[in-house]
N, C-alpha and C positions, 0 to 999 in steps of 0.2 A: 569558301564561308564557313567560320568554325564552327563546330555543331553547339546546339542550346539546349538546356533540358529544364522546362520548367515546373519546378514544384509546388507552385503556388496553390493550385486548387488542390493537392495531398496534404499540405501545411496548416492546415484548420489552429484557429488561436483557441474552440471548444474544450472546453476542459471534461474532464467525466466527472461521472459524478455517483454517489451512492445513498439510497434510501432507507431509510431505518424507519420503521412505525408512523411511516407520513413523513417525516423528516428529509430534507434533502443536503446531502451535503455536499461541496466541490470540492475535487479532487486533484492537491497541486503535482502534477504529473510530468511538468519541468526538470529536463535532462540533468540537472545542477542539484538537484532534490533529491531524483531517486539513485543517484549517485551516491549523496551522503545517506543514503537509506538503505544502500547496497554494503556500504560500509558499517553502517548498523547490524545488517543482518551475519555479516562475517562474523561479530560477536560473539555471536548463537552459537557457532558452528568452530569456535573456536576455545580454547581452554576447558578446562573441567569443569563438568556441571554444577557441583558445588561452590565453584567460585562465581557463577555466574547469577545475573537476574534476568532470567528470559523476561518475565514478565514486566520489568521497567524497559527492557528493548522493543518489546512490543508495542507497550505506551508508549515506547518516543518516536518509534516508528509512524506509530496512528498518528500523533500530535504534526510529525513533518509534514504528512500525506494531506491533513484535512486543517492543520492550524489547531492552535492552541484552545479556542472557544470551541469550536466542535468537538474538541479531542475532551475536554472538560464536558461537555453534554453527553457524548457517546460513556465516558467512563462513570460518568451518574446513572448511566441506565440499569434496570437489575437485572444482570445479564451473567446466563453462568458464566462459567470461561470457556468449555466450549462454545457456545455462543459468541464472546468474545473473537476466539482463533477465529470463527466465521467470518466477523467483519475484519479481522486480521485479514485473512486471504483473500476477500471480496476487495481490498484495497490492492494486494499485490496483483490480481489478475485485472484490475482498470488499469493501472501504470504500466503494467507490461502486455496491454492488450490480448489478453489470453482467456481464455473459459475456467470459470471458475475450478471445475472440476480438474482440469487441468492443473492448476495452482495445488489443490489439495492431493492429488495424487505426489505429487513434486515430493510436498513435506511429507505426506505421509510412505514414503518409498516405494510408492507402488510403479 
């Protein structure tokens, strides 16, 4: 008899979520979406800094992960840039199934 590995119990359809000020946003962590996100992330690390619009890239990635309506709601919040980055880092942690501090350390080169 050939070997069978059943992953059914490991492959949940539950989506991760992010809560900001009592509002919960569902995060699209499907592989095709994360691959597109990774392509956008590469734009941050490539090219000359003065030629890139990192904020626009972050905004686009947030929209990819939570959807257009949720991204507009998040964008409308009175967040400082560092708080906006926290939202971004939290989303990355969720789609990569990592701890928030691990993601932040990676971005800050620690």
